[in-house]
N, C-alpha and C positions, 0 to 999 in steps of 0.2 A: 695781356698776352693770352692768346687763344690756346685752347688744349690741343694736344696731339693724339692721334689714334695709334695704337700699337697692337700688332696682330700676333697672337700666341698660337703656336702649333705643338700639340702634345705628341708624345711617342705613338699614341694609338692612331694618329692621323687626324684626330678631332681638332678643330681650331675655333677660336673666338677672339674678339678684340675688346680692348678696354681703352678708356680716354683719361688721361692725366695732364696736368699742367706742364708747360715746357721746362719749368724750373724744378720739376719733381726729381727725387732721388731714385735709385734703384730700389731702396727700401720702400719708398712711397708706392712704386709700381707693384711690388711683391704684395704689399698690404691691400692695394686695390684689387689684385687678382684673387686673393684669398677671400676678400669680402664678397666680390661679384660671383664667385664660383663656389662659395661656401666650403672652402678647403681648410682642413685642420693640420694637414701634414706639411712638412717642410718643402720648399720649392727652390729650384735653381733656374736661373735665366741664361741662355746660351745665345750669343751672337757670333755667327760664322765660325763655329767650333770653339769659341772662347767663352769660358764661363764668367759671368759678370759677378765676380766675387766680392768686390769693394761695394757694399751697399750704401756707403756715404756719398758716393760719387753721384753727380747728376746725370740725367739721360743725355744731356748734350756733351757732357765729358766723355762718354763712351760712344758717341755717334748715333744715338737712338733718336730718329726723327719721325716726323708724321708719315705713317705708312710702313714703318720698319717692321720686318718679321722676326720674332725671337722664338727659339725652341724652349719649350717649358718642360722641365724635368721634375716630376713629383717624387719626393724622397720620404721613406719611412724614417722616423727617428731611431736612432740606435747605432751601435749595440749599447745597452746599459751596462756599465762596469761596476760591479760590487767589489770593493777591496778591503781586506783586513790586513794590515801591516804585521800585526804581532798580537798573539795571545799567549800569556803566561799565567795561567789561572790555577790556584791551588786550593779552591774552595771544596771542602770535603762534603759535597751534596750530590744527589742525582738529578738536580735541577736542569731543565733545558733552557739554555741561555741563547738570546738573540744577539749576534755579533753585529749585523748590519741589515737594513731593510731597504728594498728598492723604492722609487717613486711608483705611483699606480701606473700600470701598463696602459698604452694608448692603442696598441694593435695586438693581434694574435701572435704568438711565438713560434718561430721555426725550430730553434734549438737553444740549448743552454750548455755552455763549456765551463768546466771547473778545473782549476789548477791550485797546487799548493807546493810551495817550495819545501816545507818541512811539516810533518804532522807526527808527534811523538807523545808518549805518555810514561810517567813515572809513578810507581806506587806498589803496594802490596795487595795480595788477595786478587779477586776478580778483576779482569780487565773491564774498563767502563767507559773509556773516552771515545767519543763519536764526533764526526763532522757530518752535518746534514744540510740539505737544500730543501726548502719548503715553500708551498705555494698557498697564499691566503686569499679568501674571496674579497670582493670590493666592500668597503664599508661606507654605508649611507650616513650623512650628517643629519638626516631628518627622520631617522627611526625612533619611534617612541620606545621608552624603556619599560618592560613589563615585569611584573612580580614573577619571581622564579628565574629571571635571566641572570647569566653570568656577566660580571661587569669588572672592569678595572677602574681604579681611583688613582689619578696622577696629581702630584703637586708641582708647581713651578716656582714656589715662593723663594728657593735658594738661587734661581737663575738657571737651574738645570732640572730636567724632568726626573722626578722620584715617585716610585710607585709605593702605594700602601701594601705592605707586605706582612703576612702572617707566617712566621717560621717557627717550626717546632723547636722549643727550648730557648728561643730567642724573643718570643712575644711578637708584638706589632711594631714594625718600625718602617722607615722609608730611606734605606741606605743606598738604593740603586733603583734603576728604572729597568723594568723587564715586563713581558707578558706571558709568564709561565704559570704553572699551577699554583704556586705560592702567592701570586699576585691576584688570582681570580677570586672573586667574592660573589655569592648568591645574594641578590637583593630580594627580600621578601616583604610584601605589604602586610601590615599587622591586621588589617581588616579585609584581607583579600578574600574573595569568594572561593578561589582556588589558587594554586600555584602553577597552573598550566599557562604556558606562554601564550601571548596574543589574547588573553582573557582580561586581566587586570592591569590597567596602566598604572604606572607610578606617576603621581601628581604632586606638584609643589605644595609643601605643608603636610604631606602624608607622613604617618608614623610607619617606619620600616624597621627591619632587621638586616644585618649584614653577616651572612654565614661564610665561614672560612672553608678551604679545602680540608681542613682537620674536622669539619662538622662541629666546630665551635662557633660562637656568636661574639661578635665585638661588643665590648660594654666598657663603661667608664666607672672608675672608682678612685676617688681622692686624686683627681686629675691625671690618673694613669689610664691609658687606653690599652686594653688587653683583649684576649679572645678566649673566654671561658664558657663552658657550658653551665647551665643551672644544675642543681642537684640531681634531678631526674632526667636530664638531657633535653629538657623543654626550654622554650623561649620564656624569659622573664622580663618584667617591666624595666628592669635596670639595664637591659639590652636595647630598649627602644631608642630609636633616633628619629628626629624630624629632619626631613630634607627641605632645604630652603635654597633660594637663589638671590641674586643682587636686588632684583625688582620684586621678588616674592609675589608675583602675580599669579593668580590661579591658571592652572593649565598642566598639560602632561610634560614630564621631563623627557628630553630628548637626548639621543645619542650625541656626545661632544659637548653638552651643556657644562657650564661651570656651576657647581653647587657647594652647599655647606651642610654639615651635619650637627644638629644641636642635641646634646645628650640629656639624659633624664635629670642631670644635675643643673641643667641650664647652661653649662658651659659648651663651647664649640670645639669640635675636634680639629686640631691644627698640626703642621708640620714645622719642626725647627731643628736644624742640625741633624737631620736623620732620625730624630725621635718624633713619635706621634703622641701628643699630649691633648689635654682638654682643660686649658686654664682660663681662657678668655670668655666673658660673657656677652661678647658682641662679635659679629662676622668681621673678619680681617683678611689680609692678603695671605697670611699663613694658613688660614683655614679654607681657602678657595681650592677646590678639587675639580678635576675634569673627569666626568664619567663617561666611559666608553663601553659599549657592549662587546662581549667576546665572540669572536666568530671562529668556529673550528677550522682547522687546517684542512684545505681541500686535497693536498697530496704532500707527501714527504718522503724523501730517499736518504738513506744512510749512504753517504757517498762512497766510502772505502771499506765499511764494516768496522768492527770495534778493534782498536789498536790493541796488539798483544793477545787477541782471543785466538782460539784454536783455528788453524786454517788461514790466519791473516798472513798475507804474502807480500806486502808492499814495503815493508820497512819504514824508515823515516821519510823517504822521498817518494811519495805515491805518484802514479802517472796521471796525466790528464784524463778527465772523463767528460763525455758528451751525451747529453740527453736529447732525444728526438721525438718525432710525432708518436712513437709507440710508447713513449714514457708518460705517466700521468702527470709529472710536474710541468710537461709541455702541453699535452693534449688538453688538459683541463684549464689552461690559462686563457682568460678573456680579458677584454679591456676593463681596467679598474682593479684587477688583482694585483697583489704586490708579492715579491719574492723576499725570503729571509734566508740568511745563512745562520745556522744554529749550531750549538755544540753542547756536549755534556762533558763533565769532568769525572764524575764517579764519586760516591759517598764512601768514607772510611778509608783506612789504609794509606793515608798520606798521599792521595792521588794528586798529580799535577799534570796539565795538559799544556803542550807547547806547540804553537802553530806559527808559521812564518809566511808571508806573502801569499795569503789565501785569495784568490780571485774567482769571480764568477762573471762571465759574459753572457748577456741575454740578448738574443738575436730575433728582432721581429720578422715576420714573413714580409718580404720586400717585392714579391711579384716580379722579379726580374729587374727591378729598378735599383738604382745606386743607393747605397747606405750612407747616410750623412755622419757627421761627427757624433762621437760617442758621449753619452751622459755618464758621468762618474760620480759615484757615491762612496765616500770613505767611511769606514766604521767609526762611530763615535767612541769615546773612551769606554771600552768594555772593562769589566770588573776583572782586574789582574792583581795578583799578589806575587811579589818576589819570593822565590822559593829556594831556601838554602840547601834542601836535600835533593834537588833535581840535578841529575848528571846526564852526561850524553852516551853513556853506556847502555846497550840493550839489555832488557830484563828477560830472564827465562820464565818469568811468572806469566801464567796465561789462564784464561777463563773462557766462559761461553756466554758472556752477557751481550745481548743485542747485536747479533752478527747478520741479521736479515737485511736484504738490500732496500726493502721498502717498509720497514717495521713502523708502527705507529706508537707514540707515547700514550 
């Protein structure tokens, strides 16, 4: 059976043709068009004002024959919808939490729309609850890890992502997954010539230190993983860790690699039921950690201001908010970047934040062409705790914490 030629005409007036088999489906034709024209965008085919939406049908089914002309519509993907159904978080800390993150962007962004059915805070003392939208830069999977770099260590041994966390008063644990300050660690090469980034690469087999946000160093004692400074605030031999991989072949450690840490006792650091321990003398699934480098936020906006702070005027049902080209969370967005919806609860005073149906729509620049079906990302299970002291009454308690529209943490 011979091939047939299909003529495609774009909205710009440009035309070209492709050849496919007579038994080809609409999906086959679309793939042939993408391959021949090097297109990454979504496309729609139109025949006599009718969109050929069922891509499983054959060209014969829809009357496409040799010499048939079809209109070609190039579509940008989007909008991307980030959705958080509910947050009821009573953690008494000032940590910045990630509720949901978008997939990497494929196109520049035209606007970002934010809505929330409810945003409220209960507690005593200063008002501290905030909802933020933040833009993060692309993360390369092939970047080498250098001495002095900020990194995150993540375990998947429980079937869910869990971060290595250093929490003041709670020690070292892995009870949740986040990419805030508590999870950031500075990796330092023991024999580094300097701790300037882009100078000393971390290699498999290197002896390293892991420095926490508290300026303490992770160490192992009697199977317990902790983060204590030596007597004079200097790094000690008991804080040295050897970084290894499954293959243990010489070479630089790269962003996204799976690694293991062997302590000075000969035991490997591992994660079990939220605890970080060092009991095993061999590498295991519990000890496999993904190392990723920390990339600073490009732009962040406090969407509504701090709830209950002086001058806060929205109440529990804030209005929708739109960010456009004049806002950094839009103007700095480039392909590969990601958006995050973030929040803070506030430390002390029995703070609890309650959020319902928090949504963020991210619209790509479509150049006047049709927008295709949305990409939807629901929030994973964020850290929530049932709060018996939360009520629906407004509090007269107010403060002045973090009320700027574009403050940085």
